[in-house]
Jmol script that loads the backbone (N, CA, C; Angstrom):
load data "model"
ATOM      1  N   MET A   1      19.433 -35.783 -42.706  1.00  0.00           N
ATOM      2  CA  MET A   1      19.513 -34.380 -42.323  1.00  0.00           C
ATOM      3  C   MET A   1      20.784 -33.783 -42.933  1.00  0.00           C
ATOM      4  N   LYS A   2      20.626 -32.711 -43.643  1.00  0.00           N
ATOM      5  CA  LYS A   2      21.742 -32.049 -44.281  1.00  0.00           C
ATOM      6  C   LYS A   2      22.485 -31.173 -43.288  1.00  0.00           C
ATOM      7  N   ARG A   3      23.788 -31.222 -43.368  1.00  0.00           N
ATOM      8  CA  ARG A   3      24.587 -30.326 -42.529  1.00  0.00           C
ATOM      9  C   ARG A   3      24.817 -29.036 -43.296  1.00  0.00           C
ATOM     10  N   GLN A   4      24.702 -27.953 -42.607  1.00  0.00           N
ATOM     11  CA  GLN A   4      24.934 -26.666 -43.250  1.00  0.00           C
ATOM     12  C   GLN A   4      26.432 -26.414 -43.330  1.00  0.00           C
ATOM     13  N   ALA A   5      26.814 -25.717 -44.370  1.00  0.00           N
ATOM     14  CA  ALA A   5      28.221 -25.369 -44.530  1.00  0.00           C
ATOM     15  C   ALA A   5      28.618 -24.405 -43.426  1.00  0.00           C
ATOM     16  N   TYR A   6      29.866 -24.494 -43.028  1.00  0.00           N
ATOM     17  CA  TYR A   6      30.370 -23.625 -41.966  1.00  0.00           C
ATOM     18  C   TYR A   6      30.364 -22.188 -42.447  1.00  0.00           C
ATOM     19  N   GLN A   7      29.713 -21.335 -41.697  1.00  0.00           N
ATOM     20  CA  GLN A   7      29.651 -19.919 -42.007  1.00  0.00           C
ATOM     21  C   GLN A   7      30.461 -19.174 -40.952  1.00  0.00           C
ATOM     22  N   PRO A   8      31.516 -18.506 -41.338  1.00  0.00           N
ATOM     23  CA  PRO A   8      32.284 -17.759 -40.342  1.00  0.00           C
ATOM     24  C   PRO A   8      31.464 -16.601 -39.799  1.00  0.00           C
ATOM     25  N   ILE A   9      31.685 -16.273 -38.552  1.00  0.00           N
ATOM     26  CA  ILE A   9      30.968 -15.177 -37.901  1.00  0.00           C
ATOM     27  C   ILE A   9      31.810 -13.914 -38.006  1.00  0.00           C
ATOM     28  N   LEU A  10      31.209 -12.886 -38.546  1.00  0.00           N
ATOM     29  CA  LEU A  10      31.893 -11.605 -38.591  1.00  0.00           C
ATOM     30  C   LEU A  10      31.910 -11.007 -37.197  1.00  0.00           C
ATOM     31  N   ILE A  11      32.941 -10.292 -36.875  1.00  0.00           N
ATOM     32  CA  ILE A  11      33.063  -9.722 -35.533  1.00  0.00           C
ATOM     33  C   ILE A  11      31.943  -8.720 -35.270  1.00  0.00           C
ATOM     34  N   THR A  12      31.431  -8.077 -36.313  1.00  0.00           N
ATOM     35  CA  THR A  12      30.342  -7.127 -36.114  1.00  0.00           C
ATOM     36  C   THR A  12      29.016  -7.833 -35.871  1.00  0.00           C
ATOM     37  N   ASP A  13      28.902  -9.111 -36.295  1.00  0.00           N
ATOM     38  CA  ASP A  13      27.675  -9.873 -36.107  1.00  0.00           C
ATOM     39  C   ASP A  13      27.709 -10.744 -34.864  1.00  0.00           C
ATOM     40  N   ALA A  14      28.856 -10.849 -34.228  1.00  0.00           N
ATOM     41  CA  ALA A  14      28.990 -11.723 -33.068  1.00  0.00           C
ATOM     42  C   ALA A  14      28.206 -11.154 -31.887  1.00  0.00           C
ATOM     43  N   PRO A  15      27.527 -12.016 -31.129  1.00  0.00           N
ATOM     44  CA  PRO A  15      26.795 -11.525 -29.954  1.00  0.00           C
ATOM     45  C   PRO A  15      27.766 -11.120 -28.851  1.00  0.00           C
ATOM     46  N   ARG A  16      27.261 -10.324 -27.932  1.00  0.00           N
ATOM     47  CA  ARG A  16      28.089  -9.899 -26.800  1.00  0.00           C
ATOM     48  C   ARG A  16      28.404 -11.096 -25.922  1.00  0.00           C
ATOM     49  N   SER A  17      29.545 -11.069 -25.287  1.00  0.00           N
ATOM     50  CA  SER A  17      29.939 -12.191 -24.441  1.00  0.00           C
ATOM     51  C   SER A  17      29.045 -12.252 -23.196  1.00  0.00           C
ATOM     52  N   GLN A  18      29.004 -13.418 -22.578  1.00  0.00           N
ATOM     53  CA  GLN A  18      28.190 -13.599 -21.374  1.00  0.00           C
ATOM     54  C   GLN A  18      28.664 -12.675 -20.256  1.00  0.00           C
ATOM     55  N   ASP A  19      29.969 -12.488 -20.135  1.00  0.00           N
ATOM     56  CA  ASP A  19      30.491 -11.593 -19.092  1.00  0.00           C
ATOM     57  C   ASP A  19      30.061 -10.150 -19.328  1.00  0.00           C
ATOM     58  N   ASP A  20      30.077  -9.712 -20.580  1.00  0.00           N
ATOM     59  CA  ASP A  20      29.622  -8.361 -20.916  1.00  0.00           C
ATOM     60  C   ASP A  20      28.146  -8.178 -20.574  1.00  0.00           C
ATOM     61  N   GLN A  21      27.342  -9.161 -20.947  1.00  0.00           N
ATOM     62  CA  GLN A  21      25.914  -9.083 -20.656  1.00  0.00           C
ATOM     63  C   GLN A  21      25.654  -9.044 -19.155  1.00  0.00           C
ATOM     64  N   LEU A  22      26.367  -9.887 -18.419  1.00  0.00           N
ATOM     65  CA  LEU A  22      26.188  -9.930 -16.967  1.00  0.00           C
ATOM     66  C   LEU A  22      26.582  -8.612 -16.318  1.00  0.00           C
ATOM     67  N   SER A  23      27.707  -8.051 -16.731  1.00  0.00           N
ATOM     68  CA  SER A  23      28.141  -6.795 -16.104  1.00  0.00           C
ATOM     69  C   SER A  23      27.171  -5.650 -16.422  1.00  0.00           C
ATOM     70  N   SER A  24      26.648  -5.605 -17.649  1.00  0.00           N
ATOM     71  CA  SER A  24      25.698  -4.529 -17.963  1.00  0.00           C
ATOM     72  C   SER A  24      24.398  -4.708 -17.190  1.00  0.00           C
ATOM     73  N   ARG A  25      23.945  -5.959 -16.994  1.00  0.00           N
ATOM     74  CA  ARG A  25      22.728  -6.187 -16.210  1.00  0.00           C
ATOM     75  C   ARG A  25      22.958  -5.837 -14.746  1.00  0.00           C
ATOM     76  N   GLN A  26      24.156  -6.120 -14.222  1.00  0.00           N
ATOM     77  CA  GLN A  26      24.459  -5.768 -12.826  1.00  0.00           C
ATOM     78  C   GLN A  26      24.483  -4.254 -12.638  1.00  0.00           C
ATOM     79  N   LYS A  27      25.063  -3.552 -13.583  1.00  0.00           N
ATOM     80  CA  LYS A  27      25.106  -2.088 -13.491  1.00  0.00           C
ATOM     81  C   LYS A  27      23.699  -1.498 -13.540  1.00  0.00           C
ATOM     82  N   ARG A  28      22.867  -2.028 -14.422  1.00  0.00           N
ATOM     83  CA  ARG A  28      21.486  -1.550 -14.529  1.00  0.00           C
ATOM     84  C   ARG A  28      20.722  -1.814 -13.237  1.00  0.00           C
ATOM     85  N   TYR A  29      20.945  -2.998 -12.625  1.00  0.00           N
ATOM     86  CA  TYR A  29      20.276  -3.344 -11.373  1.00  0.00           C
ATOM     87  C   TYR A  29      20.696  -2.398 -10.249  1.00  0.00           C
ATOM     88  N   VAL A  30      21.996  -2.156 -10.131  1.00  0.00           N
ATOM     89  CA  VAL A  30      22.490  -1.261  -9.073  1.00  0.00           C
ATOM     90  C   VAL A  30      21.957   0.156  -9.281  1.00  0.00           C
ATOM     91  N   LEU A  31      21.898   0.615 -10.527  1.00  0.00           N
ATOM     92  CA  LEU A  31      21.371   1.950 -10.803  1.00  0.00           C
ATOM     93  C   LEU A  31      19.900   2.048 -10.408  1.00  0.00           C
ATOM     94  N   MET A  32      19.110   1.027 -10.756  1.00  0.00           N
ATOM     95  CA  MET A  32      17.688   1.073 -10.421  1.00  0.00           C
ATOM     96  C   MET A  32      17.461   0.960  -8.912  1.00  0.00           C
ATOM     97  N   MET A  33      18.253   0.181  -8.227  1.00  0.00           N
ATOM     98  CA  MET A  33      18.100   0.085  -6.780  1.00  0.00           C
ATOM     99  C   MET A  33      18.547   1.378  -6.097  1.00  0.00           C
ATOM    100  N   SER A  34      19.489   2.101  -6.704  1.00  0.00           N
ATOM    101  CA  SER A  34      19.856   3.401  -6.134  1.00  0.00           C
ATOM    102  C   SER A  34      18.715   4.405  -6.327  1.00  0.00           C
ATOM    103  N   VAL A  35      17.930   4.257  -7.406  1.00  0.00           N
ATOM    104  CA  VAL A  35      16.739   5.090  -7.581  1.00  0.00           C
ATOM    105  C   VAL A  35      15.736   4.772  -6.476  1.00  0.00           C
ATOM    106  N   ARG A  36      15.636   3.499  -6.115  1.00  0.00           N
ATOM    107  CA  ARG A  36      14.726   3.116  -5.025  1.00  0.00           C
ATOM    108  C   ARG A  36      15.169   3.746  -3.706  1.00  0.00           C
ATOM    109  N   VAL A  37      16.460   3.707  -3.441  1.00  0.00           N
ATOM    110  CA  VAL A  37      16.972   4.323  -2.213  1.00  0.00           C
ATOM    111  C   VAL A  37      16.709   5.826  -2.232  1.00  0.00           C
ATOM    112  N   ALA A  38      16.859   6.461  -3.407  1.00  0.00           N
ATOM    113  CA  ALA A  38      16.577   7.898  -3.519  1.00  0.00           C
ATOM    114  C   ALA A  38      15.107   8.186  -3.226  1.00  0.00           C
ATOM    115  N   CYS A  39      14.205   7.289  -3.682  1.00  0.00           N
ATOM    116  CA  CYS A  39      12.775   7.467  -3.377  1.00  0.00           C
ATOM    117  C   CYS A  39      12.533   7.356  -1.870  1.00  0.00           C
ATOM    118  N   LEU A  40      13.191   6.420  -1.227  1.00  0.00           N
ATOM    119  CA  LEU A  40      13.030   6.238   0.223  1.00  0.00           C
ATOM    120  C   LEU A  40      13.537   7.457   0.983  1.00  0.00           C
ATOM    121  N   ILE A  41      14.716   7.923   0.624  1.00  0.00           N
ATOM    122  CA  ILE A  41      15.290   9.089   1.306  1.00  0.00           C
ATOM    123  C   ILE A  41      14.458  10.337   1.002  1.00  0.00           C
ATOM    124  N   GLY A  42      14.024  10.499  -0.253  1.00  0.00           N
ATOM    125  CA  GLY A  42      13.195  11.651  -0.616  1.00  0.00           C
ATOM    126  C   GLY A  42      11.878  11.653   0.130  1.00  0.00           C
ATOM    127  N   GLY A  43      11.250  10.480   0.277  1.00  0.00           N
ATOM    128  CA  GLY A  43       9.999  10.396   1.032  1.00  0.00           C
ATOM    129  C   GLY A  43      10.206  10.750   2.494  1.00  0.00           C
ATOM    130  N   ALA A  44      11.316  10.276   3.080  1.00  0.00           N
ATOM    131  CA  ALA A  44      11.603  10.594   4.483  1.00  0.00           C
ATOM    132  C   ALA A  44      11.852  12.091   4.673  1.00  0.00           C
ATOM    133  N   ILE A  45      12.557  12.705   3.743  1.00  0.00           N
ATOM    134  CA  ILE A  45      12.824  14.142   3.839  1.00  0.00           C
ATOM    135  C   ILE A  45      11.524  14.937   3.685  1.00  0.00           C
ATOM    136  N   LEU A  46      10.665  14.519   2.729  1.00  0.00           N
ATOM    137  CA  LEU A  46       9.398  15.227   2.534  1.00  0.00           C
ATOM    138  C   LEU A  46       8.517  15.155   3.771  1.00  0.00           C
ATOM    139  N   VAL A  47       8.497  14.010   4.440  1.00  0.00           N
ATOM    140  CA  VAL A  47       7.693  13.889   5.663  1.00  0.00           C
ATOM    141  C   VAL A  47       8.306  14.737   6.772  1.00  0.00           C
ATOM    142  N   GLY A  48       9.636  14.758   6.838  1.00  0.00           N
ATOM    143  CA  GLY A  48      10.319  15.502   7.907  1.00  0.00           C
ATOM    144  C   GLY A  48      10.140  17.002   7.813  1.00  0.00           C
ATOM    145  N   VAL A  49      10.102  17.539   6.612  1.00  0.00           N
ATOM    146  CA  VAL A  49       9.998  18.993   6.465  1.00  0.00           C
ATOM    147  C   VAL A  49       8.566  19.445   6.246  1.00  0.00           C
ATOM    148  N   ASP A  50       7.620  18.502   6.225  1.00  0.00           N
ATOM    149  CA  ASP A  50       6.206  18.811   6.017  1.00  0.00           C
ATOM    150  C   ASP A  50       6.031  19.648   4.746  1.00  0.00           C
ATOM    151  N   ALA A  51       6.456  19.061   3.630  1.00  0.00           N
ATOM    152  CA  ALA A  51       6.470  19.739   2.337  1.00  0.00           C
ATOM    153  C   ALA A  51       5.050  20.007   1.835  1.00  0.00           C
ATOM    154  N   PRO A  52       4.880  21.050   1.007  1.00  0.00           N
ATOM    155  CA  PRO A  52       3.573  21.273   0.386  1.00  0.00           C
ATOM    156  C   PRO A  52       3.305  20.167  -0.639  1.00  0.00           C
ATOM    157  N   LEU A  53       2.046  19.871  -0.832  1.00  0.00           N
ATOM    158  CA  LEU A  53       1.620  18.801  -1.737  1.00  0.00           C
ATOM    159  C   LEU A  53       2.180  17.441  -1.319  1.00  0.00           C
ATOM    160  N   LEU A  54       2.247  17.245  -0.011  1.00  0.00           N
ATOM    161  CA  LEU A  54       2.758  15.978   0.502  1.00  0.00           C
ATOM    162  C   LEU A  54       1.865  14.821   0.067  1.00  0.00           C
ATOM    163  N   TRP A  55       0.573  15.073  -0.056  1.00  0.00           N
ATOM    164  CA  TRP A  55      -0.369  14.043  -0.479  1.00  0.00           C
ATOM    165  C   TRP A  55      -0.071  13.546  -1.899  1.00  0.00           C
ATOM    166  N   LEU A  56       0.657  14.348  -2.705  1.00  0.00           N
ATOM    167  CA  LEU A  56       1.023  13.940  -4.064  1.00  0.00           C
ATOM    168  C   LEU A  56       2.399  13.287  -4.107  1.00  0.00           C
ATOM    169  N   TRP A  57       3.363  13.884  -3.411  1.00  0.00           N
ATOM    170  CA  TRP A  57       4.740  13.410  -3.489  1.00  0.00           C
ATOM    171  C   TRP A  57       4.965  12.101  -2.751  1.00  0.00           C
ATOM    172  N   LEU A  58       4.336  11.918  -1.633  1.00  0.00           N
ATOM    173  CA  LEU A  58       4.556  10.706  -0.846  1.00  0.00           C
ATOM    174  C   LEU A  58       4.065   9.446  -1.567  1.00  0.00           C
ATOM    175  N   PRO A  59       2.874   9.448  -2.174  1.00  0.00           N
ATOM    176  CA  PRO A  59       2.492   8.254  -2.949  1.00  0.00           C
ATOM    177  C   PRO A  59       3.390   8.006  -4.156  1.00  0.00           C
ATOM    178  N   LEU A  60       3.881   9.073  -4.778  1.00  0.00           N
ATOM    179  CA  LEU A  60       4.816   8.879  -5.889  1.00  0.00           C
ATOM    180  C   LEU A  60       6.093   8.194  -5.427  1.00  0.00           C
ATOM    181  N   CYS A  61       6.600   8.602  -4.277  1.00  0.00           N
ATOM    182  CA  CYS A  61       7.790   7.944  -3.725  1.00  0.00           C
ATOM    183  C   CYS A  61       7.490   6.493  -3.358  1.00  0.00           C
ATOM    184  N   ALA A  62       6.310   6.244  -2.812  1.00  0.00           N
ATOM    185  CA  ALA A  62       5.937   4.871  -2.442  1.00  0.00           C
ATOM    186  C   ALA A  62       5.804   3.987  -3.680  1.00  0.00           C
ATOM    187  N   VAL A  63       5.201   4.518  -4.738  1.00  0.00           N
ATOM    188  CA  VAL A  63       5.090   3.746  -5.980  1.00  0.00           C
ATOM    189  C   VAL A  63       6.473   3.459  -6.545  1.00  0.00           C
ATOM    190  N   GLY A  64       7.362   4.426  -6.476  1.00  0.00           N
ATOM    191  CA  GLY A  64       8.736   4.217  -6.927  1.00  0.00           C
ATOM    192  C   GLY A  64       9.440   3.148  -6.113  1.00  0.00           C
ATOM    193  N   MET A  65       9.203   3.137  -4.809  1.00  0.00           N
ATOM    194  CA  MET A  65       9.863   2.137  -3.965  1.00  0.00           C
ATOM    195  C   MET A  65       9.291   0.743  -4.198  1.00  0.00           C
ATOM    196  N   VAL A  66       8.062   0.633  -4.673  1.00  0.00           N
ATOM    197  CA  VAL A  66       7.456  -0.678  -4.909  1.00  0.00           C
ATOM    198  C   VAL A  66       7.737  -1.164  -6.335  1.00  0.00           C
ATOM    199  N   LEU A  67       7.598  -0.299  -7.318  1.00  0.00           N
ATOM    200  CA  LEU A  67       7.736  -0.729  -8.712  1.00  0.00           C
ATOM    201  C   LEU A  67       9.185  -0.868  -9.182  1.00  0.00           C
ATOM    202  N   VAL A  68      10.071  -0.027  -8.685  1.00  0.00           N
ATOM    203  CA  VAL A  68      11.449  -0.052  -9.164  1.00  0.00           C
ATOM    204  C   VAL A  68      12.140  -1.387  -8.862  1.00  0.00           C
ATOM    205  N   PRO A  69      11.999  -1.990  -7.676  1.00  0.00           N
ATOM    206  CA  PRO A  69      12.654  -3.300  -7.474  1.00  0.00           C
ATOM    207  C   PRO A  69      12.100  -4.379  -8.401  1.00  0.00           C
ATOM    208  N   TRP A  70      10.814  -4.349  -8.626  1.00  0.00           N
ATOM    209  CA  TRP A  70      10.209  -5.331  -9.530  1.00  0.00           C
ATOM    210  C   TRP A  70      10.785  -5.187 -10.944  1.00  0.00           C
ATOM    211  N   LEU A  71      10.848  -3.953 -11.435  1.00  0.00           N
ATOM    212  CA  LEU A  71      11.423  -3.713 -12.750  1.00  0.00           C
ATOM    213  C   LEU A  71      12.906  -4.037 -12.791  1.00  0.00           C
ATOM    214  N   ALA A  72      13.607  -3.759 -11.692  1.00  0.00           N
ATOM    215  CA  ALA A  72      15.044  -4.045 -11.644  1.00  0.00           C
ATOM    216  C   ALA A  72      15.307  -5.539 -11.779  1.00  0.00           C
ATOM    217  N   VAL A  73      14.508  -6.347 -11.110  1.00  0.00           N
ATOM    218  CA  VAL A  73      14.683  -7.798 -11.208  1.00  0.00           C
ATOM    219  C   VAL A  73      14.333  -8.289 -12.601  1.00  0.00           C
ATOM    220  N   LEU A  74      13.258  -7.764 -13.187  1.00  0.00           N
ATOM    221  CA  LEU A  74      12.897  -8.163 -14.542  1.00  0.00           C
ATOM    222  C   LEU A  74      13.999  -7.824 -15.539  1.00  0.00           C
ATOM    223  N   LEU A  75      14.545  -6.639 -15.440  1.00  0.00           N
ATOM    224  CA  LEU A  75      15.585  -6.230 -16.370  1.00  0.00           C
ATOM    225  C   LEU A  75      16.913  -6.924 -16.095  1.00  0.00           C
ATOM    226  N   ALA A  76      17.182  -7.268 -14.845  1.00  0.00           N
ATOM    227  CA  ALA A  76      18.424  -7.966 -14.525  1.00  0.00           C
ATOM    228  C   ALA A  76      18.398  -9.389 -15.057  1.00  0.00           C
ATOM    229  N   ASN A  77      17.217  -9.988 -15.133  1.00  0.00           N
ATOM    230  CA  ASN A  77      17.110 -11.351 -15.648  1.00  0.00           C
ATOM    231  C   ASN A  77      16.860 -11.388 -17.152  1.00  0.00           C
ATOM    232  N   ASP A  78      16.778 -10.242 -17.771  1.00  0.00           N
ATOM    233  CA  ASP A  78      16.514 -10.163 -19.200  1.00  0.00           C
ATOM    234  C   ASP A  78      17.743 -10.611 -19.976  1.00  0.00           C
ATOM    235  N   ARG A  79      17.491 -11.216 -21.129  1.00  0.00           N
ATOM    236  CA  ARG A  79      18.583 -11.616 -21.994  1.00  0.00           C
ATOM    237  C   ARG A  79      18.391 -10.971 -23.352  1.00  0.00           C
ATOM    238  N   PRO A  80      19.409 -11.000 -24.186  1.00  0.00           N
ATOM    239  CA  PRO A  80      19.248 -10.379 -25.499  1.00  0.00           C
ATOM    240  C   PRO A  80      18.168 -11.084 -26.311  1.00  0.00           C
ATOM    241  N   PRO A  81      17.544 -10.393 -27.253  1.00  0.00           N
ATOM    242  CA  PRO A  81      16.497 -11.027 -28.065  1.00  0.00           C
ATOM    243  C   PRO A  81      17.075 -12.128 -28.941  1.00  0.00           C
ATOM    244  N   LYS A  82      16.210 -13.073 -29.308  1.00  0.00           N
ATOM    245  CA  LYS A  82      16.638 -14.170 -30.173  1.00  0.00           C
ATOM    246  C   LYS A  82      16.940 -13.631 -31.560  1.00  0.00           C
ATOM    247  N   GLU A  83      17.767 -14.380 -32.257  1.00  0.00           N
ATOM    248  CA  GLU A  83      18.116 -13.972 -33.611  1.00  0.00           C
ATOM    249  C   GLU A  83      16.898 -14.120 -34.509  1.00  0.00           C
ATOM    250  N   GLU A  84      16.797 -13.264 -35.487  1.00  0.00           N
ATOM    251  CA  GLU A  84      15.618 -13.241 -36.350  1.00  0.00           C
ATOM    252  C   GLU A  84      15.519 -14.482 -37.226  1.00  0.00           C
ATOM    253  N   HIS A  85      16.656 -14.971 -37.701  1.00  0.00           N
ATOM    254  CA  HIS A  85      16.595 -16.068 -38.655  1.00  0.00           C
ATOM    255  C   HIS A  85      16.127 -17.375 -38.019  1.00  0.00           C
ATOM    256  N   ARG A  86      16.144 -17.493 -36.719  1.00  0.00           N
ATOM    257  CA  ARG A  86      15.691 -18.718 -36.070  1.00  0.00           C
ATOM    258  C   ARG A  86      14.174 -18.878 -36.177  1.00  0.00           C
ATOM    259  N   LEU A  87      13.452 -17.765 -36.235  1.00  0.00           N
ATOM    260  CA  LEU A  87      11.997 -17.823 -36.294  1.00  0.00           C
ATOM    261  C   LEU A  87      11.445 -17.431 -37.659  1.00  0.00           C
ATOM    262  N   ALA A  88      12.312 -17.196 -38.622  1.00  0.00           N
ATOM    263  CA  ALA A  88      11.858 -16.685 -39.919  1.00  0.00           C
ATOM    264  C   ALA A  88      10.944 -17.677 -40.626  1.00  0.00           C
ATOM    265  N   ASN A  89      11.258 -18.946 -40.612  1.00  0.00           N
ATOM    266  CA  ASN A  89      10.454 -19.928 -41.336  1.00  0.00           C
ATOM    267  C   ASN A  89       9.187 -20.311 -40.591  1.00  0.00           C
ATOM    268  N   ARG A  90       9.137 -20.095 -39.324  1.00  0.00           N
ATOM    269  CA  ARG A  90       8.002 -20.524 -38.527  1.00  0.00           C
ATOM    270  C   ARG A  90       6.744 -19.706 -38.829  1.00  0.00           C
ATOM    271  N   PHE A  91       6.900 -18.443 -39.129  1.00  0.00           N
ATOM    272  CA  PHE A  91       5.745 -17.581 -39.334  1.00  0.00           C
ATOM    273  C   PHE A  91       5.491 -17.245 -40.798  1.00  0.00           C
ATOM    274  N   ARG A  92       6.272 -17.802 -41.684  1.00  0.00           N
ATOM    275  CA  ARG A  92       6.084 -17.553 -43.106  1.00  0.00           C
ATOM    276  C   ARG A  92       4.978 -18.471 -43.616  1.00  0.00           C
ATOM    277  N   PRO A  93       4.000 -17.944 -44.343  1.00  0.00           N
ATOM    278  CA  PRO A  93       2.914 -18.805 -44.837  1.00  0.00           C
ATOM    279  C   PRO A  93       3.448 -19.803 -45.859  1.00  0.00           C
ATOM    280  N   ARG A  94       2.882 -20.987 -45.830  1.00  0.00           N
ATOM    281  CA  ARG A  94       3.285 -22.035 -46.765  1.00  0.00           C
ATOM    282  C   ARG A  94       2.350 -21.986 -47.981  1.00  0.00           C
ATOM    283  N   HIS A  95       2.942 -22.069 -49.151  1.00  0.00           N
ATOM    284  CA  HIS A  95       2.171 -22.066 -50.384  1.00  0.00           C
ATOM    285  C   HIS A  95       2.232 -23.459 -50.989  1.00  0.00           C
ATOM    286  N   ARG A  96       1.072 -24.039 -51.244  1.00  0.00           N
ATOM    287  CA  ARG A  96       1.010 -25.362 -51.866  1.00  0.00           C
ATOM    288  C   ARG A  96       0.453 -25.213 -53.265  1.00  0.00           C
ATOM    289  N   GLU A  97       1.098 -25.902 -54.191  1.00  0.00           N
ATOM    290  CA  GLU A  97       0.623 -25.853 -55.570  1.00  0.00           C
ATOM    291  C   GLU A  97      -0.370 -26.968 -55.843  1.00  0.00           C
ATOM    292  N   GLU A  98      -0.282 -28.052 -55.104  1.00  0.00           N
ATOM    293  CA  GLU A  98      -1.196 -29.162 -55.293  1.00  0.00           C
ATOM    294  C   GLU A  98      -2.069 -29.292 -54.062  1.00  0.00           C
ATOM    295  N   PRO A  99      -3.209 -29.885 -54.184  1.00  0.00           N
ATOM    296  CA  PRO A  99      -4.079 -30.005 -53.008  1.00  0.00           C
ATOM    297  C   PRO A  99      -3.431 -30.888 -51.946  1.00  0.00           C
ATOM    298  N   GLY A 100      -3.657 -30.517 -50.722  1.00  0.00           N
ATOM    299  CA  GLY A 100      -3.098 -31.266 -49.604  1.00  0.00           C
ATOM    300  C   GLY A 100      -3.834 -32.571 -49.400  1.00  0.00           C
ATOM    301  N   PRO A 101      -3.335 -33.410 -48.490  1.00  0.00           N
ATOM    302  CA  PRO A 101      -3.951 -34.703 -48.272  1.00  0.00           C
ATOM    303  C   PRO A 101      -5.367 -34.599 -47.721  1.00  0.00           C
ATOM    304  N   THR A 102      -5.719 -33.517 -47.081  1.00  0.00           N
ATOM    305  CA  THR A 102      -7.068 -33.394 -46.537  1.00  0.00           C
ATOM    306  C   THR A 102      -8.084 -33.049 -47.618  1.00  0.00           C
ATOM    307  N   ALA A 103      -7.605 -32.568 -48.786  1.00  0.00           N
ATOM    308  CA  ALA A 103      -8.520 -32.205 -49.860  1.00  0.00           C
ATOM    309  C   ALA A 103      -8.928 -33.434 -50.682  1.00  0.00           C
ATOM    310  N   LEU A 104      -8.237 -34.542 -50.510  1.00  0.00           N
ATOM    311  CA  LEU A 104      -8.535 -35.757 -51.263  1.00  0.00           C
ATOM    312  C   LEU A 104      -9.556 -36.604 -50.518  1.00  0.00           C
ATOM    313  N   THR A 105     -10.312 -37.369 -51.273  1.00  0.00           N
ATOM    314  CA  THR A 105     -11.250 -38.289 -50.628  1.00  0.00           C
ATOM    315  C   THR A 105     -10.484 -39.488 -50.081  1.00  0.00           C
ATOM    316  N   ALA A 106     -11.145 -40.325 -49.325  1.00  0.00           N
ATOM    317  CA  ALA A 106     -10.484 -41.472 -48.702  1.00  0.00           C
ATOM    318  C   ALA A 106      -9.941 -42.446 -49.738  1.00  0.00           C
ATOM    319  N   GLN A 107     -10.624 -42.608 -50.869  1.00  0.00           N
ATOM    320  CA  GLN A 107     -10.157 -43.534 -51.893  1.00  0.00           C
ATOM    321  C   GLN A 107      -8.973 -42.956 -52.674  1.00  0.00           C
ATOM    322  N   GLU A 108      -8.890 -41.635 -52.776  1.00  0.00           N
ATOM    323  CA  GLU A 108      -7.817 -41.013 -53.546  1.00  0.00           C
ATOM    324  C   GLU A 108      -6.523 -40.875 -52.758  1.00  0.00           C
ATOM    325  N   ARG A 109      -6.621 -40.900 -51.443  1.00  0.00           N
ATOM    326  CA  ARG A 109      -5.424 -40.740 -50.626  1.00  0.00           C
ATOM    327  C   ARG A 109      -4.507 -41.941 -50.783  1.00  0.00           C
ATOM    328  N   PRO A 110      -3.195 -41.693 -50.804  1.00  0.00           N
ATOM    329  CA  PRO A 110      -2.274 -42.835 -50.853  1.00  0.00           C
ATOM    330  C   PRO A 110      -2.331 -43.590 -49.519  1.00  0.00           C
ATOM    331  N   HIS A 111      -2.396 -44.903 -49.598  1.00  0.00           N
ATOM    332  CA  HIS A 111      -2.476 -45.715 -48.403  1.00  0.00           C
ATOM    333  C   HIS A 111      -1.085 -46.133 -47.972  1.00  0.00           C
ATOM    334  N   ARG A 112      -0.871 -46.114 -46.696  1.00  0.00           N
ATOM    335  CA  ARG A 112       0.401 -46.525 -46.136  1.00  0.00           C
ATOM    336  C   ARG A 112       0.287 -47.994 -45.750  1.00  0.00           C
ATOM    337  N   VAL A 113       1.198 -48.794 -46.248  1.00  0.00           N
ATOM    338  CA  VAL A 113       1.173 -50.219 -45.976  1.00  0.00           C
ATOM    339  C   VAL A 113       2.302 -50.544 -45.011  1.00  0.00           C
ATOM    340  N   ILE A 114       1.947 -51.176 -43.903  1.00  0.00           N
ATOM    341  CA  ILE A 114       2.948 -51.572 -42.924  1.00  0.00           C
ATOM    342  C   ILE A 114       3.025 -53.097 -42.978  1.00  0.00           C
ATOM    343  N   ASP A 115       4.184 -53.573 -43.318  1.00  0.00           N
ATOM    344  CA  ASP A 115       4.389 -55.009 -43.430  1.00  0.00           C
ATOM    345  C   ASP A 115       5.056 -55.495 -42.162  1.00  0.00           C
ATOM    346  N   GLY A 116       4.484 -56.503 -41.534  1.00  0.00           N
ATOM    347  CA  GLY A 116       5.016 -57.018 -40.277  1.00  0.00           C
ATOM    348  C   GLY A 116       6.233 -57.910 -40.457  1.00  0.00           C
ATOM    349  N   GLU A 117       6.426 -58.507 -41.620  1.00  0.00           N
ATOM    350  CA  GLU A 117       7.548 -59.398 -41.845  1.00  0.00           C
ATOM    351  C   GLU A 117       8.557 -58.728 -42.751  1.00  0.00           C
ATOM    352  N   PRO A 118       9.841 -58.916 -42.449  1.00  0.00           N
ATOM    353  CA  PRO A 118      10.862 -58.283 -43.300  1.00  0.00           C
ATOM    354  C   PRO A 118      11.050 -58.970 -44.617  1.00  0.00           C
TER     355      PRO A 118
END
end "model"
wireframe off; spacefill off
backbone 0.3
color backbone group
């Protein structure tokens, strides 16, 4: 296995630190949960004042209170995307100039000999 030469990382190419990622995910989670609290308070106020179109606003608030926590947890556990070069070779088609081993007949295929004695 060949070792790759050391490639220095440019500061502009360096990924964000784990602490930075964690703090941004925490801020996003708190913001989304505050939206959930706003939906709860808004729904309570709409019921209290007997607002017009209550049949429309109340389900919207309920959907917000149910979906926002789910999305908040998904986004809080999200991590940055993988680097592109890690998967670049996996999806690139392979070009063969000579026929592969499956294109040869059984007699034409090279035989592997395993010798039991050294």
